[in-house]
Each structure stands twice: as C-alpha cells, then as structure tokens.
N, C-alpha and C positions, 0 to 999 in steps of 0.2 A: 738357288736363291742367293741374292747378293748379300755379302757380309755387311753387318752394320758398323763394324769397327768401333763400337761404343758410342756412336753419335746418337743424338736424340732424334725423335720423329721429325721435328722441324728441320734439324740439320740435314737429315737424310733426304728430305724433300728438296732442299736446295741443291745438295750434291747430285741427286738423281737427274736434275734438269741440266747439269753441266756434263752432258754425255759426249761432248766432242772437245778436242783441244781448243778449238776456236771459241767455244762457249765459255770455257774456263778463262781464257784470256779476256773475253768481253766482260765477264763478271768482275775480274780484277780491275779492268779499266774503269768500271763504274764505282769502285770503292774510293773513299777518301784516302789520300796519301798520309801515312802516319809519320808525323814529324817528331814524335817522341819528346814533346816539349817539357814533360815532367820527368824525363829520364828514360833509360833503355827499357823497352817493353818485351821484346822477343816473344810475341804472341804465338801461341799454337794455332792450328787451324780452327779449333773450337773457339778460341778467343777472337780470332779474325771475324768469325761469323757473329759473335756476340757484339763486338764493337764496330763492325762493318768498316774497318779501315786496316791498312797494312803498309809496311815499308817494303823494301826490296826483298830482304831475306824472309820476312813473314809471308809475303805473297808467294815466294818460291816454295816455301814449306807447305803453304795451303794448296798450291797447284799440285805438288807432289802427292798430297793426301787425296785430292780430287781425282788425280790420275789413277791412284791405287784403288779408289772406290769403284772405278770402271775397268779394272783389270790390268792396268799398266803397273810396272814396278815404280816405286816412289824415288825418283832419282834427282839429285841436285848437282849442279856444276858451278864451281866457284871461279870467278874471273878476278885476278889480282891486279893491283895498281901500284904505281910508285907512291912514295911517301907524300906526294902532293895531292893525293886523291884518295878515294875509298874503294874498296872491293865491291863487286857486284855479284849477286847470286841469282841463278835462274833454275827453273825445273826443266829437265830435258826428257824427251820421249823419242821412241823409235817407231817408225811407220814404214812398212815395206822396205826394210833394210836401210832407211835413211833417218838422220837425226833432225829433230826440231826442238824448239824451246818456247817456254812460257815465262813471262816475268812482268815486273812492275818497276817503274823507275821515275825519278824526277826529270829524266831526260827523254826526249821524244823517241829516240831510235833504239832504246834499250829493252824492248819488250819482246814481242812475238817473233819467232822464226819458223817459217814453213819447213816441213820435214823433207828437205832436198839436199842435205849435207851428208856425204858418205862417211865422214869420220867426225869424231869429237873435235879434233883440231880444226877442221874446216868450219864447223859450227862456231867454235870459240872465236876464230879469226874474223868472222863476219862482223864482230863488234869492234874490231881494232881501230879502224880509221875514224870512227866517231865516238870513241871513248876518250873524252877530254875533260879538263877541269875549267874553272872560271877564267883562267888566263889563256885558254885556247890551246893548251899543251896536250898532246896525246899521251895518255898516262897508263894504258893497259900494258902489263908486263908479264902476265902468265895466266895459266888456267890449270884446273885440276886434271891430272893425267887420266883419271878414270872417274866417272860419275859416282857420287856417294849414294848408296842405297840406304834410305832412312829406316829400313826394317831393322837395322842394328840397334835402333833406339826404341823398339817396341816395348821393352821392359820398363822404359821410362814414361810410357804412355804419351809419346810426343804428339799424337793426333788430337788428344782430348784433354791434355793437362790444362789446369787453370793457373799453373805456375809458369814462369818464364822458361823457354826452351833454349837458353843461352848456350847450353852444352853443344848444340849442333854447330853454332858458329865457331866455338872453341875447337871442335874436332876438325872442321874444315881448314882451319889455320895450320893444323899439325900434319896433315897428310900430304903426300908428294904432289907438287905442281910442276908443270913444264914451263920453263922460262922462254920468252919470245925473243928478247933482245940479247945480243952478246955485249960484252963490256964496251962502252964508248958509243954504242949505236944510238942511244937516246938523244945525244946532242945534235944529231943530224936530222931528227924528225921535223917535218914541216908542221907548223901550227895550222889548225883548222881555219877556214875562211870565216869572215864575219857573217856571211849568209848561213853557213853551216852552224856556226855558234848560235845565232839567233833562232834558227829552226830547232836546234837541240835544246835550247833553254826556254822554249815556248811556254811550257807549263809553269816554270819558275817565274817567268816574267808576268804571265797572266795572273798568277796567284799573289804576286808581290811578296814572296817569301825569301828573297835573296839574303836579307840581313839575318833572318832566323837560321838559315842554313849555314851561313858563314860562322855564326856563333857556335854551332854544333860541330864545326870543323869539316863539313861536307865539301 
C-alpha cells in the first residue's frame, strides 16, 4: 500500500494521478506562476495544492514530493547564476540510469528534461546556453555537485507544512556547487540572439509582468 506521507484524501487523489514524470510536469505547467507580490512565500507541496500556484523552487519541491509519492527519491538540483540574475531550482529523477528534470519557470526553456543525460553535469549544462537575463547575457555559473535529497527535512514536515519552507533554499545555498566558468571567461560569452530572447521571454511578454518582475529583482 502506498504511503500517504500525511496528505489529505483530496491531495492523495491529485498526487495519485501524477504517476509519470510527464504528468507531474503537465500539472505544474497548468498552475499559475507565483510572483510573490506580497512577499516571499516558500510554499510546501501542501500549500501549492491549496493555492494552485508555484514559483520555481516551490514547483521543484512539489515535484520532488510527487516523485516520492510514486517511489522515486525526492531530489533537487540547484543551478546558480551571476549577481545579474537569480538561481533556478529543479527536481531531478533517474530512469534506466539516465537523469531527467521537472521544473517551472518564467522562461520558456527552463522546465522539463527527458531522462537522457548520463550525468548530473550533462543535465545541468543542458540549461546553460539559454540561461539568460533581461539584457540577453548568459548568466548560469554553477550547479549543485550532488542532488539534495529532501528526506533530510522530514522532521520539519516539508511536504505538509503550512509554514514557509525557506530552510530548503537556505540549505541549497550552503552546500557545495561546481563552478562552470574559470576567471575571466564570462566576458567572452556571446549574448543570446533576439529570436532566442523573445522565445525565452514568451510567458513574460504574454502576461505583461515585466515591470513586476524587475521590481522584485528577477
């Protein structure tokens, strides 16, 4: 019998339907993006289901919980950026020896990855060329050396807490990351093309939220 992990009957019904990685991604795609207009939220998976919206780290944590509900380990991968941008967090999973990812983003290309990557580095680097900021600069600078297993936060009830799970983000910042660029390499990076930038910002442009995001420092 599948563990309930403390979820309500309604929550278990939703999670039960998300029985493939593709379905988890489709569910996240259908949620409203959480712009945190009233301050940082750091929703737990329970609060994501209650509010039916999520930002990047909230979506990744939710995906990790959904993966765990179906027998996968709940793993997160942090992608770090320069000071001109923000980090991105994804849930990762392994299938037949290869890595894939689930995520949610304001940017078009920052979500799902099929499980075709042999290593975490390969998976992380699949985001590099289209990890850019409002000025078209490529800003990805590193990634977590080893995925974080959220089981370490079970005592904090990270899956079902009604309080902010900010401690997960704090922990991600503290553990070792692998740097991508050597000193001086960033200055030679080519900016993304106008077409790539427009495609990447498709959601932002459609929703008309550019000003709101700039105010929050995204």
